[in-house]
C-alpha positions in Angstrom: -2.2 -36.4 14.0 -1.1 -38.2 11.1 -3.3 -37.1 8.0 -1.4 -37.9 5.3 -0.3 -41.0 6.2 -1.5 -42.9 8.9 -1.0 -46.2 7.9 2.4 -46.3 8.0 2.0 -45.0 11.1 -0.2 -47.9 12.5 2.1 -50.3 10.6 6.0 -48.9 12.9 3.7 -48.4 16.0 2.3 -52.4 15.7 6.1 -53.2 15.5 7.2 -50.8 18.6 4.7 -52.8 20.5 5.8 -55.8 19.3 9.5 -55.4 19.5 8.6 -54.4 23.4 9.6 -50.2 22.8 6.1 -49.5 23.4 4.0 -50.9 26.0 0.3 -52.4 26.3 0.0 -50.3 28.6 1.1 -46.9 27.3 -1.1 -47.7 24.6 -4.3 -48.0 26.3 -3.6 -45.1 28.5 -3.5 -43.2 25.9 -6.6 -44.4 23.8 -8.4 -44.3 27.4 -7.3 -40.6 27.1 -9.2 -39.9 23.3 -12.2 -41.6 24.9 -12.8 -40.2 28.2 -13.0 -36.7 26.0 -15.4 -37.9 23.2 -17.9 -39.6 25.9 -18.2 -36.2 28.7 -18.5 -34.8 24.8 -21.5 -36.8 24.3 -19.9 -37.8 21.1 -21.1 -41.7 20.4 -24.4 -40.4 21.4 -24.3 -37.2 19.2 -21.4 -37.7 16.5 -22.2 -34.6 14.2 -22.3 -31.1 14.6 -25.2 -29.5 15.2 -26.5 -27.6 12.0 -29.0 -25.1 13.4 -27.0 -22.4 13.3 -25.3 -22.9 10.2 -26.7 -19.7 8.5 -25.3 -17.1 10.7 -21.7 -18.3 9.7 -20.4 -15.0 8.3 -23.6 -13.2 8.9 -22.8 -9.0 9.1 -23.1 -9.4 13.4 -19.8 -11.8 13.0 -18.2 -9.5 10.2 -18.6 -5.9 12.5 -17.5 -8.0 15.7 -14.6 -9.3 13.2 -13.9 -5.9 12.2 -13.9 -4.0 15.7 -11.0 -7.5 16.4 -8.9 -6.3 13.5 -8.9 -2.3 14.9 -8.3 -2.7 18.5 -5.0 -5.1 17.6 -3.5 -2.5 15.5 -0.5 -1.3 17.0 1.1 2.4 16.5 4.3 1.7 16.0 6.0 5.3 14.4 3.9 8.3 14.1 5.7 11.3 12.5 9.3 12.5 13.5 7.7 14.1 16.7 3.9 13.9 18.7 3.7 17.5 17.3 4.1 16.6 13.5 1.7 13.7 13.0 1.0 11.6 10.3 -1.6 9.8 11.1 -4.6 9.6 11.3 -4.8 10.6 7.6 -7.1 13.1 5.7 -10.1 10.6 3.6 -10.0 14.2 0.9 -6.4 14.3 -0.8 -5.8 15.0 -5.4 -4.4 12.0 -6.1 -3.1 8.8 -3.3 -0.9 6.0 -3.9 -1.9 2.2 -2.2 1.2 -0.3 -3.2 2.9 -3.3 -1.5 2.2 -7.6 -2.3 -0.2 -7.7 0.6 -2.3 -4.4 -0.1 -4.5 -6.3 -2.5 -5.1 -10.0 -1.2 -7.0 -11.7 1.1 -5.5 -15.2 1.9 -2.2 -12.8 2.6 -4.6 -11.0 5.1 -5.5 -14.2 6.6 -2.7 -16.4 6.7 -2.1 -20.1 7.3 -4.8 -22.2 8.1 -7.5 -20.6 5.7 -8.9 -22.5 3.3 -5.5 -24.6 2.8 -2.5 -25.6 5.9 -0.6 -24.0 4.1 -2.9 -20.5 3.5 -3.3 -19.4 -0.1 -2.7 -16.4 -2.4 -5.3 -14.3 -3.3 -8.9 -13.4 -3.4 -10.9 -16.6 -4.4 -11.2 -18.3 -1.9 -13.8 -16.3 1.0 -15.5 -13.4 0.8 -14.1 -10.9 2.7 -12.8 -7.1 2.8 -8.6 -6.4 1.4 -6.9 -3.4 2.8 -7.1 -1.9 -0.8 -10.6 -1.8 -0.7 -11.1 -0.2 2.3 -9.3 2.3 2.3 -10.9 2.8 -1.4 -14.3 2.5 0.7 -13.0 5.1 3.5 -11.3 7.4 1.6 -13.2 10.4 -0.1 -15.0 10.1 -3.5 -13.2 12.7 -5.4 -10.0 11.4 -4.1 -7.8 9.3 -7.1 -7.0 6.3 -5.5 -4.1 4.5 -7.5 -2.7 0.5 -6.7 0.5 -0.4 -7.8 1.7 -3.8 -6.7 5.4 -2.8 -6.6 6.0 1.2 -8.2 9.6 1.9 -9.8 10.9 5.6 -8.0 10.1 7.0 -11.4 6.5 6.0 -11.0 6.1 7.8 -7.6 8.0 10.7 -8.4 6.3 11.6 -12.0 2.8 10.9 -10.2 2.3 14.2 -7.0 0.4 11.6 -5.4 -0.3 13.3 -1.7 0.5 10.4 0.7 1.7 6.6 -0.4 -0.2 3.1 2.2 2.5 0.2 1.9 1.6 -2.8 2.7 3.6 -5.4 2.5 4.8 -8.7 5.0 5.3 -12.4 5.1 3.3 -15.0 3.4 1.1 -17.6 4.7 3.0 -20.2 6.5 1.9 -23.2 9.2 3.9 -24.9 11.6 7.3 -25.7 10.7 6.4 -24.0 7.2 7.6 -20.7 9.0 10.1 -22.0 10.9 12.9 -18.9 9.5 16.6 -17.5 11.0 15.8 -14.1 8.5 12.4 -13.1 9.5 12.6 -10.8 6.6 9.3 -9.1 4.9 8.7 -11.1 1.4 9.8 -9.8 -1.6 9.8 -7.6 -3.1 8.3 -5.7 -0.3 11.9 -4.0 0.9 12.3 -2.7 -3.0 8.9 -1.2 -2.3 9.4 1.0 0.7 12.8 2.3 -0.6 11.0 3.1 -4.0 7.7 4.8 -2.3 8.8 6.0 1.2 12.4 7.1 -0.7 9.8 9.9 -2.6 7.0 10.3 -1.2 5.2 10.8 2.6 4.2 7.1 3.4 2.8 5.0 6.1 3.4 1.3 6.1 1.8 -1.0 7.1 2.8 -4.8 8.1 1.1 -7.8 8.0 2.5 -10.5 9.8 2.0 -13.2 12.3 5.3 -12.0 13.8 8.0 -9.0 14.7 9.8 -8.5 11.5 12.5 -7.0 10.4 12.4 -3.3 9.3 15.1 -1.3 11.5 16.8 -1.1 8.0 14.1 1.3 6.3 12.3 3.2 9.4 14.4 6.6 8.9 12.3 6.2 5.6 9.4 6.2 6.8 7.8 8.0 8.3 4.4 6.1 9.8 4.3 2.4 10.8 1.4 0.6 11.4 1.7 -3.7 12.7 -2.0 -5.1 11.8 -1.0 -8.6 12.2 -3.4 -11.0 10.4 -6.5 -8.5 10.3 -8.1 -11.7 8.1 -11.2 -11.0 6.1 -12.2 -7.5 7.2 -9.6 -5.1 5.8 -11.6 -2.5 6.3 -10.9 -2.0 10.0 -6.8 -1.4 9.2 -9.0 1.3 7.3 -10.9 2.1 9.4 -8.2 3.2 12.2 -6.0 4.5 9.1 -8.2 7.7 8.7 -9.7 8.2 11.9 -13.0 7.2 12.1 -11.4 5.1 15.5 -8.2 5.9 17.1 -5.1 3.5 17.5 -5.1 1.9 20.8 -3.6 -1.5 20.1 0.0 -2.2 22.8 2.8 -4.9 20.8 2.2 -8.5 23.0 6.1 -8.8 22.3 8.9 -7.0 21.7 10.2 -5.6 18.2 13.3 -6.5 17.8 16.3 -4.3 14.9 18.2 -7.2 14.4 17.8 -11.5 14.4 21.0 -11.0 16.3 19.3 -10.5 19.2 17.2 -13.4 19.4 16.0 -14.2 21.7 15.6 -11.3 23.5 13.1 -10.7 26.5 12.1 -8.0 29.0 15.0 -7.9 31.5 17.6 -9.1 29.6 20.9 -7.6 30.2 21.6 -7.1 26.3 17.4 -6.1 25.5 17.3 -3.1 23.5 14.8 -3.7 21.1 13.7 -1.7 18.2 10.0 -1.3 20.0 9.4 -2.6 23.3 7.2 -5.4 25.0 3.5 -3.6 25.3 4.8 -0.8 23.3 2.1 1.3 21.1 1.1 4.9 20.0 -2.2 6.2 20.3 -4.9 8.4 18.0 -7.8 9.9 19.2 -11.0 9.3 16.6 -11.4 12.5 14.1 -14.6 13.6 12.8 -15.3 12.2 9.7 -15.5 14.5 6.5 
């Protein structure tokens, strides 16, 4: 796939063929494979897409299914210090709750790479849907005051008498090589947001990322931890489970490391000592809607 420099690619390949670095048999084989698939798909008879179902794209039925997928993919990694004192599900009725973090109100971050553009987008102006913040606002009791602050300082948290906080942080969008990372850290100012809030009020941290990220340095301050992966446009699905309309059922599809120095690390390795092992995931039961 060479979408931007295709003329340069053609010239280079032609030169390699003319100088006998690539044989014509190899070129013919590659072309034959592509043409075979196109013939099989009937693209020479019907080259354009069938638009008869285009009005169903983004329909409510599709969004409901996507929201269900979000609920079922969430993984609960921590829920209080022990099973006798769980933090989740959260009460919908509270005097005042804080919602914070760079990813709480950002549809582009929820969707990740290959959304609207190759490397994804930042903000809420590119597609319809529900952010995690708006999902929380819709799920909470009407009497509950919801305060949103992207990156509050510790004094703000201490002085506002919050019942609890929901902190949504993670990675910024990426695709392919742009996502290569040697540290796998939460994007700034995420770490300071966690420290400022979770050190001063009961908090639930929700990570939005396409892979495990470094969370171990903050684990002792976090009361409950949820891996939301990339929930896409249906942020309401996150709120559905945080507030107990549905239970947590998801399991980790891969090992969650403590530090990047452990990587690569897989089940069965002699140095296997993860923060959360492969297939880990706490569960909760739904509660009656309040």
